[in-house]
N, C-alpha and C positions, 0 to 999 in steps of 0.2 A: 503493500500500501503506500502509495506517494505520499508525503508530507506538501502539504499548501506552503509558498514560500510565504515568510513573513512580510506583512504592510511594511513602507517606508517609515512610518508612525509608532508599529510596533519593534523594529530595527533601531529607530532614533531613542526610543524611550531604555531600550536593554544598554544601548551605550550611554545613555545619561546614568543610568543606575549602576553602571558596573564603572562609569568613571568616580563612585565613590566610595572605591577600596580605598583601604588603609582610614576611616575615618570611624571605627568601630571602636568605642571608648574601654571596651573589656579588657584590650591589649595591654592595659597598665592593670589593671587591678590582677589580672591575670600572671603577670608575672611577679606582682606580689607574692599572689600564693606559691608559686614555684618556686622562687629563690629563699624562700623562709622554709623553705624545706625540702630535706636530702631525699627523701622518698620519691618516689614514682606515683602518680596519679592517674585515674579513670576518666572518662569524660563524664561521668554522671556526678563523681564527688566533687570534681570540680565544679559542676553546675549548683551540688547544692553549696558548694563553698562559698561561692557567689551569691547564691540567694542568701546565705544568711548575713550576712554584707546590708543587703539591702539592693542589690544593683540587676539581679535578674527578678522579673516579674510576670504575670501570666501575659503572654505572647497571643493567644488564640483563644476561643473559647471549646475550639476540639479536641480533646485531649493530645489525640493525635497528631494535628498539626500544631501545635504547642510544643511538644518533643522535638520534632522537628526543627522548628523555628530556631530551640534555643541549642540543640546541636550545633546549628547553621551558623550562628553567631556564636555559637564559643570553637568551632571547628575554622571559621573565617581568622579571629584572633590571633589563635596558634600560630597558622602558615603566615600571617602579616610579621607576627614576635617571630617565627625560624628566622624570616628574611631580614629583618632590624638586628637580631643577635649576632649574626655569621659576618664577619670571619672569626669573631673571639669567641663565641660559644655555640654547641649545637645545642638547639633545642630538638629532642625526640617527639615527634604527633603522630601516635598512637593513639585510638579511641579507651584501649586497655592501659596503656604505658605512655605517659605522658609525663618526661623531667628535663631539665637543661643540664646538659653538662661542658663543665669546662674546659675538658680538651675536646676541639672539634676531632670528629672521625679521620681518618687519611682516605676513605674512602666515600667522603659526604659528595661530593660529585654524584656517584651510585645511586647515594640512598634518595637526593633531589628527585633526579631523572625515575626514580621507581616509585617516587608518589607522585610523579607532576600530572597524570589525570586528575585525581586528587585532590590537591592541589588548587587543577586549575577549576574544579568546581566548586568549591568553597569559597575562590575570589571572586567567584562570578556572583555579584548583586542579583545576577537575574533570575537564577536558582533560587532565590528564597523565596520565588512565587508573588512578586508584592509590586506595586509603580514603587514610580523613583518616589512621590509623596508620603505614601507611604513605609518608605525605607526610610526617608528624611525625616518622617513623624517618631519613628522608631529610636531613630538614631539618639533623636534630640530629647527623647525620654530620658537613656541611657546618659547622655549628656547630663542633664538634669540630676537623675540619681549620683551619679559620680562628682559630680560637684560639691553635694552635700557630704558627699562620704568623703573628699580629702578640702574641705572648707574654700572652695572657693569662691570670690569676690563674685556676686551675681551682676555686679555694672560695667560691661564687656569696655576694656579698654580703648582709645580712639586708634586708627591704623597706622598713626606715625608711631605712636608709643608701643602697640604692637611690633611694628618690624624694627625697632631698635633693641625688643626686648631677643628677638632674631635674629641680631646682627646683621639686618638685610637694609638697603634702601629700597627707593621708592622706584627702583629701577626691576625691582623681582620679581621675579615668573611665577605662577603657580607651583611649575616644578622645583624650583628655588625654595620658596615659602615650606611646602612640604617636605621635600627632604632636609630642611634646618628645623622644622616639626619634631621630626622622627628622630636627628640627630641629639637634638638638645634633651626631649624626655627624655631620651634610653640615659643621657651624661647626667642628669638628674633627680631620675627616680630615686626615691628615697631608701630602696632596696640594691640602689647599687653600691658596689666599693665607694665611691668617691661622692655619692648622691646626697641632692638637698630639699630636704622638703619646702621649703620656704621658693627654692629658686625653682622646683616645680611646679609648685603652685601658679608661679609667675608665670612659666610657659606653657602651660595649659591655658591661663587667662588668655595671652596672648593668641592662641591656635582659634579659640573659640571666638575671637575679633576677625580672625584672617580664613578661617575654614571656608567661607561662601566666596571666596576669591582664589581659594588656594584649587 
């Protein structure tokens, strides 16, 4: 059976949704949980831990859909984090064995290629089965929870101040902003060796002001 070719509107919507990758606020609390423990985690235990912190709520009235969407958000965050941590650390992403290793395995490229299809699936927001607006509203809700969790200032910085925090100027491209967001958030994350909670909050506040243009 041949599948109908997606309409131009559907293709455009899918492209817009896919561009939102990297805006998942679960990345940073997941990092906190994994680095605070030497043990490996199972995906459902990780979900329970984040739920206990008030960072995961019901995502769908249908229990099956709710479970799928929760799993999607976590796997998306894990694969994003895996990419962020390389080449200094290796995050093993398997549903029943999730753990950060300080020594990157010699065959890391083979491991990444082995999971390429799975990575591509979970890094594509269109597979969440939601429109761009629904995904954006979902992520905004997560950011609201995360703001409360780490004590972010509810008042957004002005663009100029936010760019200075990111060590960028007005000529910075959206790619520059996203790259710097990842670099600085990882650098100042409180659970990193040289992390600083106050600087991390400031970077998160700057990102909240800049993410709509990134």
